[in-house]
Structure formats: C-alpha cells, structure tokens
C-alpha positions as CSV (number, residue, x, y, z in Angstrom):
1,M,11.6,-8.4,-1.0
2,I,7.7,-8.7,-0.4
3,R,5.3,-6.6,-2.4
4,A,2.4,-5.0,-0.5
5,D,-0.4,-2.9,-1.8
6,L,-2.0,-1.0,1.2
7,H,-4.6,0.9,-0.6
8,V,-7.2,-1.1,-2.9
9,H,-10.9,-0.6,-3.3
10,S,-13.4,-3.3,-3.9
11,C,-16.9,-3.0,-5.5
12,L,-19.6,-2.2,-3.0
13,N,-21.9,-0.9,-5.7
14,L,-21.0,2.6,-4.3
15,R,-21.7,5.4,-7.0
16,L,-19.6,8.5,-7.0
17,P,-21.9,11.2,-5.5
18,K,-21.4,14.0,-8.2
19,L,-21.0,11.5,-11.1
20,P,-23.8,9.0,-10.8
21,F,-22.9,7.2,-14.0
22,F,-19.5,6.0,-12.4
23,F,-19.1,3.4,-9.8
24,D,-16.4,4.1,-7.1
25,S,-14.9,0.8,-8.0
26,V,-15.5,-2.0,-10.6
27,Q,-13.5,-4.9,-9.1
28,S,-14.7,-7.8,-6.8
29,E,-12.6,-9.1,-4.0
30,G,-12.0,-12.3,-6.2
31,Q,-10.7,-10.2,-9.0
32,I,-8.3,-8.5,-6.5
33,L,-6.9,-11.6,-4.9
34,Q,-6.4,-13.1,-8.5
35,R,-4.6,-10.0,-9.6
36,C,-2.4,-10.1,-6.5
37,R,-1.5,-13.8,-7.4
38,Q,-0.6,-12.7,-10.8
39,D,1.5,-9.7,-9.9
40,N,3.2,-11.4,-6.8
41,I,1.6,-8.9,-4.3
42,R,1.7,-10.8,-1.2
43,I,0.3,-8.2,1.4
44,L,-2.9,-6.6,0.6
45,A,-5.3,-4.0,2.4
46,I,-8.7,-3.7,0.8
47,T,-9.7,-0.3,2.1
48,S,-13.3,0.2,1.0
49,H,-15.0,3.2,2.0
50,D,-16.5,3.3,5.4
51,S,-16.8,-0.7,5.3
52,L,-14.8,-3.8,6.3
53,D,-16.9,-5.8,4.0
54,G,-14.1,-5.9,1.4
55,Y,-11.7,-7.3,4.0
56,Y,-14.3,-9.8,5.3
57,N,-15.4,-10.8,1.9
58,A,-11.7,-11.4,0.9
59,C,-11.3,-13.6,4.0
60,K,-14.2,-15.8,3.1
61,L,-12.7,-16.3,-0.3
62,M,-9.4,-17.3,1.1
63,K,-11.1,-20.1,3.1
64,S,-12.3,-21.8,-0.2
65,K,-9.3,-21.0,-2.3
66,T,-5.5,-20.8,-1.7
67,Y,-3.9,-17.4,-2.3
68,N,-0.4,-16.6,-1.2
69,V,-1.3,-13.1,0.3
70,M,-1.6,-11.7,3.8
71,L,-4.8,-9.5,4.3
72,V,-4.4,-6.5,6.4
73,P,-7.8,-5.2,7.8
74,G,-8.5,-1.8,6.6
75,I,-11.1,1.0,5.8
76,E,-10.8,4.4,4.3
77,V,-13.0,6.5,6.5
78,S,-14.8,9.5,5.3
79,T,-14.1,12.0,8.2
80,A,-15.5,15.7,8.4
81,D,-11.9,16.8,7.4
82,G,-10.9,14.2,4.6
83,H,-10.1,10.5,4.2
84,V,-8.2,8.5,6.7
85,L,-6.9,5.0,6.4
86,A,-7.7,2.9,9.3
87,Y,-5.6,-0.4,9.5
88,N,-5.6,-3.3,11.8
89,V,-9.2,-2.7,13.0
90,T,-11.8,-5.2,13.2
91,R,-14.9,-3.0,13.8
92,S,-16.3,-0.2,11.4
93,I,-15.2,3.3,12.3
94,P,-18.2,6.0,12.4
95,K,-17.9,8.3,9.5
96,Q,-18.1,12.3,9.4
97,E,-16.4,12.6,12.8
98,S,-13.4,15.0,12.9
99,A,-9.9,13.7,11.8
100,S,-8.8,13.8,15.5
101,K,-11.7,11.8,17.0
102,T,-11.4,9.3,14.0
103,V,-7.8,8.6,15.0
104,Q,-8.7,8.3,18.5
105,L,-11.4,5.6,17.7
106,I,-8.8,3.8,15.4
107,H,-6.2,3.9,18.3
108,A,-8.9,2.6,20.7
109,Q,-8.9,-0.7,18.6
110,G,-5.1,-1.0,18.6
111,G,-5.3,0.3,14.9
112,F,-2.9,2.2,12.8
113,A,-4.0,5.6,11.4
114,V,-2.8,7.2,8.1
115,P,-4.1,10.2,6.2
116,A,-5.0,9.1,2.6
117,H,-3.5,11.4,0.0
118,P,-3.5,14.2,2.5
119,Y,-2.7,17.0,-0.2
120,H,-5.4,15.9,-2.5
121,P,-8.5,18.4,-2.5
122,K,-10.7,17.9,0.5
123,S,-8.2,15.9,2.3
124,V,-6.6,16.3,5.7
125,G,-3.4,17.8,4.7
126,N,-3.6,20.9,6.9
127,L,-4.3,18.6,9.9
128,T,-1.2,16.4,9.4
129,K,0.9,18.5,11.9
130,T,-1.7,18.5,14.6
131,V,-3.4,15.0,14.7
132,S,-1.6,12.0,16.0
133,F,-1.3,10.0,12.9
134,D,0.9,7.1,13.0
135,A,2.3,7.5,9.4
136,I,1.5,9.5,6.2
137,E,0.6,8.2,2.9
138,A,3.2,9.8,0.8
139,Y,2.9,7.9,-2.5
140,N,-0.6,7.4,-3.9
141,A,-0.7,6.4,-7.6
142,F,-4.0,8.3,-8.2
143,V,-2.8,11.7,-7.2
144,R,-0.5,14.2,-8.5
145,R,3.2,14.0,-8.2
146,R,3.5,17.3,-6.4
147,E,0.9,16.2,-3.9
148,C,2.9,13.1,-3.2
149,T,6.0,15.3,-2.8
150,Q,4.2,17.5,-0.4
151,A,3.0,14.4,1.8
152,L,6.7,13.1,1.7
153,N,8.0,16.4,2.7
154,T,5.4,16.7,5.9
155,A,6.4,13.2,6.9
156,Q,10.1,14.1,7.0
157,L,9.5,17.2,8.8
158,L,7.5,15.4,11.4
159,G,9.8,12.4,11.6
160,L,6.9,10.2,10.6
161,P,7.2,6.9,8.5
162,I,5.3,6.7,5.2
163,T,3.0,4.3,3.5
164,A,2.1,3.9,-0.2
165,G,-0.6,2.2,-2.3
166,S,-2.3,2.1,-5.5
167,D,-5.5,3.5,-4.4
168,A,-6.7,1.1,-7.2
169,H,-10.4,1.1,-8.2
170,E,-10.0,-1.2,-11.1
171,V,-7.7,-4.4,-11.6
172,N,-5.3,-2.8,-13.9
173,E,-4.4,-0.2,-11.3
174,I,-3.5,-2.8,-8.6
175,G,0.3,-2.7,-7.9
176,R,1.0,0.6,-9.7
177,T,2.6,1.9,-6.4
178,T,3.7,-0.5,-3.7
179,M,5.7,-1.0,-0.5
180,L,8.4,-3.4,-0.3
181,F,9.0,-5.2,2.8
182,P,12.0,-7.6,4.0
183,D,11.5,-11.2,3.1
184,N,11.3,-12.2,7.1
185,V,7.9,-10.2,7.3
186,K,5.3,-13.1,8.3
187,T,2.6,-11.3,10.4
188,L,0.6,-8.1,10.7
189,A,2.8,-7.2,13.6
190,D,5.9,-7.5,11.4
191,V,4.0,-5.2,8.7
192,F,3.6,-2.4,11.1
193,S,6.8,-2.9,13.0
194,C,8.7,-2.3,9.6
195,I,6.5,0.8,8.8
196,R,7.2,2.4,12.3
197,Q,11.0,1.6,12.0
198,K,11.1,2.6,8.3
199,R,12.2,-0.7,7.1
200,Y,10.6,-0.6,3.5
201,K,11.3,0.5,0.1
202,I,8.6,2.2,-2.3
203,D,8.0,1.5,-6.0
204,Y,6.1,4.2,-7.3
205,H,4.1,4.7,-10.5
206,T,1.3,6.8,-11.3
207,T,-2.1,5.4,-12.7
208,R,-2.6,5.8,-16.4
209,L,-5.6,8.1,-17.3
210,Y,-7.3,5.5,-19.5
211,N,-7.8,3.2,-16.5
212,F,-10.7,5.4,-15.4
213,L,-12.6,4.2,-18.5
214,P,-13.8,0.8,-17.0
215,R,-15.8,2.8,-14.1
216,W,-17.9,4.3,-16.9
217,L,-18.2,1.1,-18.9
218,A,-19.4,-0.6,-15.6
219,Q,-22.7,1.4,-15.9
220,N,-23.3,0.0,-19.5
221,I,-22.4,-3.6,-19.0
222,S,-24.2,-3.9,-15.5
223,I,-21.4,-5.4,-13.4
224,Q,-23.1,-7.2,-10.6
225,V,-21.1,-8.4,-7.5
226,T,-22.9,-10.5,-4.8
227,H,-21.7,-10.1,-1.3
228,R,-22.8,-12.9,1.1
C-alpha cells in the first residue's frame, strides 16, 4: 500500500503567539521531501498555516530534484471557530471567517474540507455535526488519544470518512501517523476518491514529547529558511 502523510507543516518563520521563543515549525520543504524519501511516504500534504507557500515551494524543489512523492495542495486555515484543513485548493483561503463560510470557500475551489484535530482545545469539534465537512481528521499524532477517539466516533455517527496525519512540525515527527492507500492510486482524484469511498487503512502512532525540543533549539541556533 502507499503511505500518505496529509498533515505536515513547513517553516515559514512563524512564531507561536503565546510562546515567542518557539517557532511553529523548524523544517524546510527540502527536509520534508528528503524525509518522505527516506520513509517511503509517497503522498504528502504540506499544510502550512494560512498559506500555500509550503506547497508551492515544494513544487519548485521537485522541478530540480527527483522525489517519488505526490504533492497534495493544502492549507491549515485559521477560522474564527478553529482550524480547518483545506485540500486540493490553488488559492489561499481568508482566515478568521466562520468554519461554515470557510468550508464554502474551499468547496468553491473544488477543494476538500476537513476539521483539523476537531476535539483539541479551541478546535471546531462542536460544529462537526452542522458544517458540511467532507471528512473528519480522526487520527492526529499530536493530540491526545481520547480526542482522536472522539473524532472517530463523530465520523462514524455522521457516516463520514476520516483522514489522518502526523501534524509534523519537525522532521522526526513526519510519518508518525499515516494513511495507507491502494497501490493503484496515481492521481489527486484517486486520493480523494479513496477517502470518500473509505478505501484506506490508518497507521496511528503518537508523537513523542521530546520532539518538541527542536522548536526551542531553533531559537538558539538561528535556523534560516529562504523562500523564493
């Protein structure tokens, strides 16, 4: 089967708002692609916060170097209600709209809308039953297992498919939780067809606590990533 990580963050020099000594992510697109090569991850979504730059930067790198990976366009949109993953979109989605409005904007681009870690604090869990999401992120390596169980139960109650991802912000986190698709998946359309038809398996592991350390170290070793 084909391994897919549909929730990965690249470094856009974004600091955590309440913890200014921490970067949100400390991995470049090049490091992400290299890690995918090492771990045989062949489908990847770089879902930077409120930006498609991670996806487009990775596309540029793939023109100059061969990686056996299919890139899924993605953004983690900061809505007024919590975070929503927008897949298969080509234009940025305005932030701080309601979750419902955000999903409408994603669908207007022919995109695929998924609530990120819906039962994590300040997420959209209370709206999963009223907003027209296409699937629910039920397995996220960064959040508590009981929150994943809640999301899975909601998906089953609503009859919705699920997605899974590492929510990686550092290279050692990539691939901690992945989706497994059939070997005949060749295109983006195939990926979302499999999700809608629930033709996937999940390989779920939580992220180790010590993987948070590199975010603090990044402040002290001055990681610089140039985006062109």
